[in-house]
C-alpha positions in Angstrom: -77.3 20.0 -118.9 -78.4 21.6 -115.8 -81.6 23.3 -115.1 -80.4 27.1 -115.7 -78.8 26.2 -119.0 -82.2 24.4 -120.0 -84.1 27.6 -118.9 -81.7 29.9 -120.9 -82.3 27.6 -124.0 -86.0 27.3 -123.8 -86.4 31.0 -123.1 -84.3 31.7 -126.3 -86.7 29.6 -128.3 -89.8 31.2 -126.5 -90.3 33.5 -129.4 -92.0 33.0 -132.5 -89.2 34.4 -134.7 -86.3 32.7 -132.9 -88.2 29.6 -133.1 -88.7 29.8 -136.8 -85.2 30.7 -137.3 -83.8 27.9 -135.2 -86.3 25.5 -137.2 -85.0 26.8 -140.4 -81.5 26.1 -139.5 -82.3 22.5 -138.3 -83.7 22.0 -141.8 -81.0 23.5 -143.4 -78.6 21.0 -141.5 -74.9 21.2 -140.8 -74.3 23.6 -143.9 -76.5 26.2 -142.2 -77.9 29.3 -144.0 -76.2 32.7 -144.9 -77.9 35.4 -142.6 -79.3 37.0 -145.8 -81.2 33.6 -146.9 -82.4 33.2 -143.3 -83.6 36.8 -143.3 -85.4 36.1 -146.8 -87.1 33.1 -145.6 -88.5 34.5 -142.2 -89.3 38.0 -143.8 -87.9 40.0 -141.1 -85.8 43.4 -141.2 -82.0 42.8 -140.9 -81.7 44.6 -137.4 -84.6 42.3 -136.1 -82.9 39.1 -137.4 -79.6 40.3 -135.7 -81.2 40.8 -132.5 -82.7 37.4 -132.6 -79.7 35.6 -133.7 -77.8 37.2 -130.8 -80.3 35.8 -128.3 -80.0 32.4 -129.9 -76.0 32.8 -129.9 -76.1 33.6 -126.2 -78.3 30.6 -125.7 -75.7 28.5 -127.8 -78.0 27.4 -130.1 -76.5 28.7 -133.1 -72.9 28.9 -134.5 -71.9 31.1 -137.2 -68.9 31.4 -139.4 -67.5 33.7 -142.0 -67.4 32.6 -145.6 -65.9 35.5 -147.6 -68.4 38.3 -147.3 -71.2 36.2 -145.9 -71.8 35.1 -142.4 -73.2 31.4 -142.3 -75.4 30.3 -139.3 -76.0 27.0 -138.3 -77.9 25.1 -135.6 -76.0 23.8 -132.8 -77.2 20.4 -132.9 -74.9 19.4 -129.7 -76.9 21.8 -127.7 -80.1 21.0 -129.2 -79.6 17.3 -128.3 -78.4 18.3 -124.8 -81.7 20.0 -124.2 -83.8 17.0 -125.7 -81.7 14.6 -123.5 -82.4 16.9 -120.3 -86.1 17.2 -121.0 -86.5 13.4 -121.5 -83.9 12.0 -118.9 -86.6 11.1 -116.4 -88.9 9.7 -119.3 -91.2 7.0 -118.2 -89.5 6.9 -114.7 -86.7 5.2 -115.9 -88.1 2.2 -117.2 -86.0 0.3 -119.8 -88.4 0.5 -122.6 -87.5 4.4 -122.9 -84.4 5.8 -123.7 -82.7 8.1 -126.4 -84.5 8.3 -129.5 -87.6 6.6 -127.9 -90.6 8.7 -127.7 -92.5 8.3 -124.5 -96.2 7.2 -124.4 -98.9 9.5 -123.2 -99.6 8.9 -119.4 -102.9 6.9 -119.0 -105.9 9.1 -118.4 -107.6 8.7 -115.1 -111.3 8.0 -115.3 -113.8 10.7 -114.0 
């Protein structure tokens, strides 16, 4: 992932409703949620959710598919993982103790 894509992705998540929607879809896993179920869980009007989902779609954070009369939306885990990899690629300045799946330790505090 390059910086412009990371900024687009972070910008899409920089709203309380969109972040809540994305997190709900992450919890739902690969099966995703019907748009109606997501709307009920978030308690937002249908038009509002549609607008927020369009922003998440544009940022490639969600993928949807039609199942009969319902639209099921799910988190795009590949995009999420690309963002996390981008954010942590320089973790610990390249020390071998860091890498994918390893949480970087906090930087030491300087004494006053």
